[in-house]
C-alpha positions as CSV (number, residue, x, y, z in Angstrom):
1,M,72.9,-1.8,50.5
2,T,70.5,-4.7,50.7
3,R,69.3,-4.1,47.3
4,L,72.8,-4.3,46.0
5,L,73.4,-7.6,47.7
6,T,70.2,-9.0,46.4
7,L,71.2,-8.0,42.9
8,I,74.6,-9.6,43.3
9,A,73.0,-12.8,44.6
10,V,70.6,-12.9,41.7
11,L,73.3,-12.3,39.2
12,A,75.6,-14.9,40.8
13,A,72.9,-17.5,40.9
14,T,72.0,-17.2,37.3
15,P,75.4,-18.3,35.9
16,A,75.6,-21.0,38.4
17,M,72.5,-22.7,37.2
18,A,73.5,-22.3,33.5
19,A,77.0,-23.8,33.9
20,S,77.8,-27.5,33.6
21,G,80.2,-29.0,36.0
22,P,81.3,-27.7,39.4
23,F,80.5,-24.0,39.7
24,F,82.9,-23.1,42.5
25,S,86.0,-24.0,40.5
26,L,88.5,-21.4,39.1
27,R,88.4,-23.3,35.9
28,N,84.7,-22.4,35.5
29,T,84.7,-19.0,33.6
30,D,81.3,-18.2,34.9
31,F,82.5,-18.4,38.5
32,V,85.5,-16.2,37.7
33,V,83.4,-13.6,36.0
34,T,81.0,-13.6,38.9
35,I,83.7,-13.1,41.4
36,S,85.3,-10.4,39.2
37,F,81.9,-8.6,39.0
38,I,81.4,-8.8,42.7
39,V,84.8,-7.4,43.4
40,F,84.2,-4.6,40.8
41,V,80.9,-3.7,42.5
42,L,82.5,-3.8,46.0
43,V,85.3,-1.5,44.8
44,L,82.7,0.9,43.4
45,V,80.8,0.9,46.7
46,Y,84.0,1.3,48.7
47,F,85.0,4.4,46.8
48,K,81.4,5.7,47.0
49,V,81.0,5.9,43.3
50,P,77.2,5.5,43.4
51,R,77.0,8.4,45.9
52,M,79.2,10.5,43.6
53,L,77.1,9.6,40.6
54,A,73.9,10.5,42.5
55,G,75.5,13.8,43.6
56,L,76.5,14.5,40.0
57,L,73.0,13.6,38.8
58,D,71.5,15.8,41.5
59,K,73.7,18.7,40.5
60,R,72.8,18.2,36.9
61,A,69.1,18.0,37.8
62,E,69.5,21.2,39.8
63,T,71.3,22.9,36.9
64,I,68.5,21.8,34.5
65,R,65.9,23.0,37.0
66,G,67.6,26.4,37.2
67,E,67.8,26.6,33.4
68,L,64.1,25.7,33.1
69,D,63.2,28.4,35.6
70,E,65.3,30.9,33.7
71,A,63.8,29.9,30.5
72,R,60.3,30.2,32.0
73,K,61.2,33.7,33.2
74,L,62.6,34.7,29.8
75,R,59.4,33.3,28.2
76,E,57.2,35.4,30.5
77,E,59.3,38.5,29.8
78,A,59.1,37.8,26.1
79,Q,55.3,37.5,26.4
80,E,55.1,40.8,28.3
81,L,57.3,42.4,25.6
82,R,55.1,41.0,22.9
83,A,52.0,42.3,24.7
84,S,53.6,45.6,25.1
85,F,54.5,45.8,21.4
86,E,51.0,44.7,20.5
87,R,49.6,47.6,22.6
88,K,52.0,50.0,21.1
89,K,51.2,48.8,17.6
90,A,47.5,49.3,18.3
91,E,48.2,52.8,19.8
92,V,50.3,53.7,16.8
93,A,47.6,52.5,14.4
94,E,45.0,54.5,16.3
95,Q,47.2,57.5,16.3
96,A,47.8,57.1,12.5
97,E,44.0,56.9,12.0
98,R,43.5,60.1,14.0
99,I,46.2,61.9,12.0
100,V,44.7,60.8,8.7
101,A,41.2,61.9,9.9
102,K,42.6,65.2,11.1
103,A,44.4,65.7,7.8
104,K,41.2,64.9,5.9
105,A,39.3,67.4,8.0
106,D,42.0,70.0,7.6
107,A,42.0,69.4,3.8
108,E,38.2,69.9,3.7
109,V,38.4,73.1,5.8
110,A,41.3,74.3,3.5
111,A,39.2,73.4,0.4
112,K,36.2,75.3,1.8
113,Q,38.3,78.3,2.7
114,A,39.9,78.2,-0.8
115,R,36.4,78.1,-2.4
116,A,35.3,81.0,-0.2
117,D,38.4,83.0,-1.1
118,L,37.9,82.2,-4.8
119,E,34.3,83.3,-4.6
120,V,35.3,86.5,-2.9
121,S,38.1,87.1,-5.4
122,I,35.6,86.4,-8.3
123,A,33.0,88.7,-6.8
124,R,35.7,91.4,-6.3
125,R,36.9,91.0,-9.9
126,L,33.3,91.1,-11.2
127,R,32.7,94.3,-9.2
128,A,35.9,95.8,-10.6
129,A,34.9,94.8,-14.1
130,E,31.4,96.2,-13.6
131,E,32.9,99.4,-12.3
132,Q,35.2,99.6,-15.3
133,I,32.3,99.0,-17.6
134,A,30.2,101.6,-15.8
135,S,33.1,104.0,-15.9
136,A,33.7,103.3,-19.6
137,E,30.0,103.7,-20.2
138,A,29.9,107.0,-18.4
139,A,33.0,108.2,-20.3
140,A,31.4,107.2,-23.6
141,V,28.1,108.9,-22.6
142,R,30.0,112.0,-21.6
143,E,32.1,112.0,-24.8
144,V,28.9,111.5,-26.9
145,R,27.2,114.3,-24.9
146,D,30.3,116.6,-25.3
147,R,30.5,115.8,-28.9
148,A,26.7,116.5,-29.3
149,V,27.1,119.7,-27.4
150,S,30.1,120.7,-29.6
151,V,28.2,119.8,-32.8
152,A,25.1,121.7,-31.5
153,I,27.2,124.7,-30.6
154,A,28.9,124.6,-34.0
155,A,25.6,124.3,-35.8
156,A,24.0,127.0,-33.6
157,S,26.9,129.3,-34.1
158,D,26.7,128.8,-37.9
159,L,23.0,129.3,-37.8
160,I,23.2,132.3,-35.6
161,A,26.0,133.7,-37.6
162,K,24.0,133.5,-40.8
163,K,20.8,134.8,-39.4
164,L,22.0,137.1,-36.6
165,S,22.8,140.7,-37.1
166,A,25.7,142.5,-35.3
167,E,23.4,144.2,-33.0
168,D,21.6,141.1,-31.9
169,A,25.0,139.3,-31.5
170,G,26.2,142.0,-29.1
171,K,23.0,141.8,-27.1
172,L,23.3,138.0,-27.0
173,I,26.9,138.2,-25.7
174,E,25.9,140.7,-23.0
175,D,23.0,138.4,-21.8
176,S,25.4,135.4,-21.7
177,I,27.9,137.3,-19.6
178,T,25.2,138.3,-17.2
179,A,23.9,134.7,-16.9
180,V,27.5,133.4,-16.3
181,D,28.1,136.1,-13.7
182,A,24.8,135.3,-11.9
183,R,25.6,131.5,-11.8
184,L,29.2,131.9,-10.6
185,H,28.4,134.3,-7.8
């Protein structure tokens, strides 16, 4: 309150020194303005306007302080979420690298298995081809031998027929029957 009175006195003294003529006259506008200002200030003090303004400013300051605290909390939560997302991002990247590495390893194993299966298949086909060749060779040899035997038998029978008498032929047949009988039993 003393500050207010000091302020009023300072303000009131300033126009009094600047005016010409008697200051305390109602014809002096400076005096009238000073009195009006003092009355205005007293009305404000009487209705406790400064206290209401201080209360409103305190409420506003408290509201701003609350908003700042809330903003600080939201910022901390956002930083925690960001850190969490960064960790998850790193985990996902690591997991992706593991998946790629496993896929490469699986592909290599599959390629090795395919090569081994191909080698086994080729070896099996080679064996089958060699067996077919051997079988065809054996069949050809048998056919040549049978043919040679047939030709030899035909030549021998022609030769025997020309040079063999009926008596010798009968003896030869009997010897053959005995040889066949001995071999079969």
